[in-house]
C-alpha positions as CSV (number, residue, x, y, z in Angstrom):
1,X,0.0,-17.9,5.1
2,X,-1.1,-19.1,1.7
3,X,-4.8,-18.4,2.3
4,X,-4.0,-15.0,3.6
5,X,-1.5,-14.3,0.4
6,X,-4.4,-15.2,-1.7
7,X,-6.9,-13.0,-0.3
8,X,-4.5,-10.2,-0.4
9,X,-4.1,-10.7,-4.2
10,X,-7.9,-10.6,-4.7
11,X,-8.0,-7.2,-6.1
12,X,-5.3,-7.7,-8.8
13,X,-6.6,-11.2,-9.6
14,X,-10.1,-9.9,-10.3
15,X,-11.1,-9.8,-13.9
16,X,-12.8,-6.5,-13.6
17,X,-10.9,-3.3,-12.6
18,X,-10.5,-2.3,-8.9
19,X,-10.3,1.2,-8.0
20,X,-8.9,2.1,-4.6
21,X,-10.6,5.3,-3.3
22,X,-8.4,6.7,-0.7
23,X,-9.1,9.5,1.9
24,X,-7.7,9.8,5.3
25,X,-5.0,7.5,6.5
26,X,-3.9,4.6,4.3
27,X,-1.2,3.0,6.5
28,X,0.2,-0.5,7.0
29,X,-2.3,-2.9,6.0
30,X,-4.3,-0.4,4.2
31,X,-1.5,0.0,2.0
32,X,-1.4,-3.8,1.3
33,X,-4.9,-3.6,0.0
34,X,-4.8,-0.3,-2.0
35,X,-1.6,-0.9,-3.7
36,X,-3.0,-4.1,-5.2
37,X,-5.8,-2.4,-6.8
38,X,-5.6,-1.5,-10.5
39,X,-5.7,2.3,-9.9
40,X,-5.4,4.6,-6.8
41,X,-7.3,7.6,-6.5
42,X,-6.7,9.5,-3.5
43,X,-7.7,12.8,-1.8
44,X,-4.6,15.5,-1.7
45,X,-4.5,15.1,2.0
46,X,-4.6,11.5,2.3
47,X,-1.7,9.9,4.1
48,X,0.3,6.8,2.7
49,X,2.9,4.8,4.6
50,X,3.9,1.8,6.5
51,X,5.1,2.7,10.0
52,X,5.1,-0.9,11.4
53,X,8.3,-1.4,9.3
54,X,10.1,0.5,12.0
55,X,9.7,-2.4,14.4
56,X,7.0,-4.9,13.9
57,X,8.2,-6.7,10.8
58,X,8.2,-6.0,6.9
59,X,5.4,-5.7,4.4
60,X,3.4,-8.8,3.8
61,X,2.5,-7.6,0.3
62,X,4.9,-5.2,-1.8
63,X,3.7,-3.4,-5.0
64,X,5.6,-0.3,-3.7
65,X,8.7,-1.2,-5.9
66,X,6.6,-1.8,-9.2
67,X,4.7,1.7,-8.5
68,X,7.5,4.2,-7.4
69,X,10.8,2.6,-8.2
70,X,13.8,1.2,-6.0
71,X,14.7,4.7,-4.4
72,X,11.4,5.9,-3.4
73,X,10.4,2.4,-2.1
74,X,13.5,2.3,0.1
75,X,12.9,5.8,1.3
76,X,9.4,5.1,2.3
77,X,9.8,1.6,3.7
78,X,13.4,1.7,5.3
79,X,12.1,4.6,7.5
80,X,8.5,3.9,8.1
81,X,7.8,7.5,7.0
82,X,4.6,8.6,5.2
83,X,3.7,10.7,2.3
84,X,0.6,13.0,1.4
85,X,-1.6,11.9,-1.3
86,X,-0.6,14.9,-3.6
87,X,2.9,13.9,-3.4
88,X,2.1,10.1,-3.7
89,X,0.4,10.8,-7.0
90,X,3.7,12.6,-8.1
91,X,5.9,9.7,-7.4
92,X,3.3,7.3,-9.0
93,X,1.9,5.8,-5.5
94,X,-1.4,7.0,-6.7
95,X,-2.7,7.5,-10.2
96,X,-4.2,11.0,-9.2
97,X,-4.7,13.1,-6.1
98,X,-7.8,15.4,-5.9
99,X,-9.2,17.9,-3.2
100,X,-11.2,15.6,-0.7
101,X,-14.5,17.0,-1.5
102,X,-14.1,16.0,-5.3
103,X,-12.6,12.3,-4.3
104,X,-16.1,10.7,-4.8
105,X,-17.0,12.5,-8.2
106,X,-13.4,11.8,-9.4
107,X,-13.7,7.9,-8.6
108,X,-17.3,7.6,-10.0
109,X,-16.3,9.3,-13.2
110,X,-13.5,6.8,-13.8
111,X,-15.7,4.1,-12.8
112,X,-18.4,5.2,-15.3
113,X,-15.6,5.9,-18.1
114,X,-14.5,2.2,-17.5
115,X,-18.2,0.8,-17.5
116,X,-18.4,1.9,-21.2
117,X,-15.7,-0.8,-22.2
118,X,-16.9,-4.5,-22.8
119,X,-16.3,-6.4,-19.8
120,X,-14.3,-9.0,-21.8
121,X,-11.9,-6.4,-23.3
122,X,-11.3,-5.0,-19.7
123,X,-10.3,-8.2,-18.5
124,X,-8.0,-9.1,-21.4
125,X,-6.2,-5.7,-21.1
126,X,-6.1,-5.9,-17.4
127,X,-4.7,-9.5,-17.4
128,X,-2.1,-8.3,-20.1
129,X,-0.7,-5.6,-17.9
130,X,-0.8,-8.2,-14.8
131,X,1.1,-10.7,-16.9
132,X,3.8,-8.0,-17.5
133,X,3.7,-7.4,-13.7
134,X,4.1,-11.4,-13.2
135,X,7.3,-11.3,-15.9
136,X,8.8,-8.7,-13.6
137,X,8.3,-11.0,-10.6
138,X,5.4,-9.3,-8.9
139,X,3.8,-12.5,-8.1
140,X,7.3,-13.9,-6.5
141,X,7.9,-10.6,-5.0
142,X,4.6,-10.9,-3.0
143,X,5.2,-14.3,-1.8
144,X,8.7,-13.5,-0.7
145,X,7.4,-10.5,1.1
146,X,4.9,-12.7,3.0
147,X,8.0,-14.8,4.1
148,X,10.2,-12.0,5.1
149,X,7.3,-10.5,7.1
150,X,7.0,-14.0,8.9
151,X,10.8,-13.3,9.6
152,X,10.4,-9.7,10.5
153,X,8.0,-10.9,13.4
154,X,10.9,-12.8,15.0
155,X,12.9,-9.6,15.4
156,X,13.8,-8.1,18.7
157,X,12.1,-5.0,18.1
158,X,8.9,-6.6,17.6
159,X,9.2,-8.5,20.8
160,X,9.8,-5.3,22.6
161,X,6.8,-3.5,20.7
162,X,4.5,-6.4,21.7
163,X,5.7,-6.3,25.3
164,X,5.0,-2.6,25.5
165,X,1.7,-3.1,24.0
166,X,1.2,-5.8,26.6
167,X,2.4,-3.6,29.7
168,X,1.7,-0.2,28.7
169,X,-0.9,-0.2,25.9
170,X,-0.9,0.1,22.2
171,X,-0.9,4.0,22.0
172,X,2.4,4.1,24.1
173,X,4.0,1.2,21.9
174,X,3.3,3.3,19.0
175,X,4.5,6.6,20.5
176,X,7.6,5.0,21.5
177,X,8.1,3.5,18.0
178,X,7.5,6.8,16.2
179,X,8.7,9.8,18.6
180,X,12.6,9.4,17.5
181,X,11.6,9.8,13.8
182,X,9.8,13.4,14.5
183,X,7.5,14.3,11.6
184,X,7.1,11.2,9.7
185,X,5.5,12.9,6.4
186,X,7.8,13.4,3.6
187,X,7.3,16.7,1.8
188,X,8.4,17.0,-1.9
């Protein structure tokens, strides 16, 4: 578990800036990786969410609170609902959302702009912000999230989900988990 936690934190701990370029679905573990990056640029029609929070455990890493605040974090995580890229940018889950056909160019332009700065200065300024996050408890939050996820895997809903996967397949288990929620995409 400690090794997995260390690996999950790698984008945050790197000395150089890490940009997450998100298109399509960024769900569950995809959000673990993207939200630990320094900046998230996404397609307007990208989809962010953590549907497994409905029945399979909690999030093993947790930057949601720091990016969107407690109300949006709770709204998204207590329901397992998802949010489109353009709305994710409005609430701070992403830095910016652009049309999908402009995503590559947008990320390349930001990376080129960052490349104009001395690597030692980038590292120093990234570390200052990350230390601020640590002072706000972000690293402790990551450890606690991993522990709570382990506890969440003991929930009866997780056992039922796994049994359905075993007997009826993953597609059916996901259908049963998500069907009661109807359209899981939040619209601002």
